[in-house]
C-alpha positions in Angstrom: -103.7 -13.5 -16.4 -105.0 -10.1 -17.4 -108.1 -9.4 -19.4 -107.8 -6.9 -22.2 -110.7 -5.1 -23.9 -111.0 -2.7 -26.8 -112.8 0.5 -26.0 -115.7 1.6 -28.2 -113.6 4.7 -28.9 -111.3 2.3 -30.8 -108.1 4.0 -29.8 -107.8 3.0 -26.1 -107.0 -0.3 -24.3 -109.0 -1.3 -21.2 -107.7 -4.1 -18.9 -108.4 -5.7 -15.6 -107.1 -8.4 -13.3 -108.7 -11.8 -12.9 -108.8 -11.7 -9.1 -107.6 -9.7 -6.1 -104.1 -11.2 -6.4 -103.7 -10.0 -9.9 -105.1 -6.7 -8.9 -102.1 -6.4 -6.6 -99.8 -6.9 -9.6 -101.6 -4.3 -11.6 -101.4 -1.8 -8.7 -97.7 -2.4 -8.4 -96.8 -2.4 -12.1 -99.0 0.2 -13.6 -97.8 2.8 -16.1 -97.9 6.6 -15.8 -100.5 6.7 -18.6 -103.0 4.4 -16.7 -106.2 5.5 -15.2 -107.8 3.3 -12.5 -111.6 2.7 -12.0 -113.4 1.0 -9.1 -116.9 0.9 -7.7 -117.1 3.3 -4.8 -117.6 1.6 -1.4 -118.1 -1.8 -2.9 -115.9 -4.7 -3.8 -115.2 -4.8 -7.6 -112.7 -5.5 -10.2 -109.9 -3.0 -10.8 -110.3 -1.7 -14.3 -107.6 0.4 -16.0 -107.7 2.6 -19.1 -104.4 3.2 -20.8 -104.2 6.8 -22.0 -101.9 8.3 -24.6 -98.8 10.0 -23.4 -99.5 13.6 -22.4 -103.2 13.1 -21.8 -105.0 14.2 -18.7 -108.2 12.9 -17.2 -109.9 15.9 -18.7 -108.9 14.6 -22.1 -110.6 11.2 -21.7 -113.6 10.8 -24.1 -116.9 10.3 -22.3 -117.5 7.1 -24.2 -114.3 5.7 -22.7 -115.3 6.7 -19.2 -118.7 5.0 -19.7 -117.0 1.8 -21.0 -114.8 1.6 -18.0 -117.5 2.4 -15.5 -119.9 -0.1 -17.1 -117.3 -2.8 -17.0 -116.3 -2.2 -13.4 -119.9 -2.2 -12.3 -120.6 -5.5 -14.2 -117.6 -7.0 -12.4 -118.8 -6.1 -8.9 -120.7 -8.9 -7.1 -122.9 -6.4 -5.2 -122.7 -3.6 -7.8 -123.9 -5.7 -10.7 -127.2 -6.3 -8.9 -127.9 -2.6 -8.5 -129.5 -0.4 -11.1 -126.9 2.2 -10.5 -123.6 2.7 -8.6 -121.0 5.3 -8.0 -117.6 4.7 -9.6 -114.4 6.5 -8.6 -111.4 6.9 -10.9 -108.0 8.5 -10.8 -104.6 8.2 -12.3 -102.6 5.1 -11.4 -99.8 7.2 -9.9 -102.3 8.6 -7.4 -102.9 5.1 -5.9 -101.3 4.5 -2.5 -100.5 1.1 -1.1 -99.3 0.4 2.4 -98.2 -2.8 4.1 -101.3 -2.7 6.4 -103.7 -2.9 3.5 -105.3 -6.3 2.4 -105.1 -7.5 -1.2 -106.8 -5.2 -3.6 -107.2 -2.4 -1.1 -105.7 1.0 -2.0 -105.7 4.6 -0.8 -104.8 7.8 -2.5 -101.9 10.2 -2.3 -104.1 13.1 -3.2 -107.8 12.4 -2.6 -108.8 15.6 -4.2 -107.6 14.2 -7.6 -110.2 11.3 -7.4 -113.3 11.7 -9.4 -116.7 10.2 -8.7 -119.4 9.5 -11.2 -122.9 7.8 -11.1 -123.3 4.9 -13.6 -126.5 3.2 -14.7 -126.5 -0.5 -15.7 -125.7 -0.8 -19.4 -125.7 -4.4 -20.6 -125.2 -3.3 -24.2 -121.9 -1.7 -23.5 -120.8 -4.7 -21.4 -121.7 -7.2 -24.1 -119.8 -5.2 -26.7 -116.7 -5.1 -24.5 -116.9 -8.8 -23.8 -116.7 -9.5 -27.5 -113.3 -7.9 -27.6 -112.0 -9.7 -24.5 -108.6 -11.3 -24.7 -106.8 -13.3 -22.0 -103.0 -12.5 -21.9 -100.1 -13.1 -19.6 -98.0 -9.9 -19.9 -94.7 -9.4 -18.1 -96.0 -6.4 -16.2 -92.7 -5.7 -14.4 -90.8 -5.6 -17.7 -93.4 -3.4 -19.4 -93.1 -0.9 -16.5 -89.3 -0.9 -16.7 -89.3 -0.5 -20.5 -91.7 2.4 -20.2 -89.6 4.0 -17.5 -86.5 3.7 -19.6 -88.4 5.2 -22.6 -89.5 8.2 -20.5 -86.0 8.7 -19.1 -84.6 8.8 -22.7 -87.3 11.2 -23.8 -86.5 13.5 -20.9 -82.8 13.3 -21.7 -83.4 14.2 -25.3 -85.7 17.0 -24.4 -83.1 18.3 -21.9 -80.5 18.3 -24.6 -82.7 20.3 -27.0 -83.4 22.9 -24.2 -79.7 23.1 -23.4 -78.8 23.6 -27.1 -81.5 26.3 -27.4 -80.1 28.1 -24.3 -76.6 28.0 -25.7 -77.8 29.5 -29.0 -79.6 32.2 -27.1 -76.4 33.0 -25.1 -74.4 33.2 -28.3 -77.0 35.5 -29.9 -77.0 37.8 -26.9 -73.2 37.9 -26.9 -73.2 38.7 -30.6 -75.7 41.5 -30.1 -73.7 42.9 -27.2 -70.5 42.9 -29.3 -72.3 44.6 -32.2 -73.6 47.3 -29.9 -70.2 47.8 -28.4 -68.6 48.0 -31.9 -71.2 50.5 -33.1 -70.6 52.7 -30.0 -66.8 52.7 -30.7 -67.3 53.6 -34.3 -69.7 56.3 -33.4 -67.3 57.8 -30.9 -64.5 57.8 -33.5 -66.7 59.6 -36.0 -68.1 62.2 -33.6 -66.5 65.6 -33.3 -67.3 68.2 -30.6 -68.2 71.8 -31.4 -64.8 72.9 -30.0 -63.0 70.5 -32.3 -65.1 71.7 -35.3 -64.3 75.3 -34.5 -60.6 74.6 -34.1 -60.6 72.8 -37.4 -62.3 75.7 -39.1 -59.9 78.3 -37.6 -56.9 76.2 -38.6 -58.2 75.9 -42.2 -58.9 79.6 -42.3 -55.4 80.4 -41.1 -53.8 78.1 -43.7 -55.9 79.8 -46.5 -54.8 83.2 -45.2 -51.2 82.3 -45.3 -51.6 80.9 -48.8 -52.8 84.2 -50.0 -49.4 85.8 -49.1 -47.3 83.1 -50.6 
């Protein structure tokens, strides 16, 4: 079972697992658009924010970050008792899981891409999120596979567009090259050297001279 919440921003979905075993499923079957939140150095729920395709962590609205941080703090046995805690967050694809790790434990492929923020207790935000809470049983593996297929098709379509554009560029370059070659040939046919011009003038003069005696 997965808990889903509606962000105060209204455009983003927040979700988290019921326990550490479901957290394992979420770690395994996340989507590229997911951003992961966890209380730093304390046990807590794993909270995810699903971003829109193409978004970066810099694009996340501050209200959404505060929603996720407040929710993950409230779902930490030790953290919920503190007035403030530090929360870390990063993209799902940055999470690293090894066979030696216990349930719910993760590392990072790139620690430098993990952000850390101090969060104060905010019961108002938590109560608002709890009102939107839904308990669902999604097929996480299927959702991940469907999204992977969608991304693959999008990349394929984008690649076709790029290849078509490149072919058009090559045709245009070939056309321009042919036009330049044609212009050069025509220019050479029409050009006449000074010697040729003088010879033509002498020949014309001779013909006119001969005509005078005919």
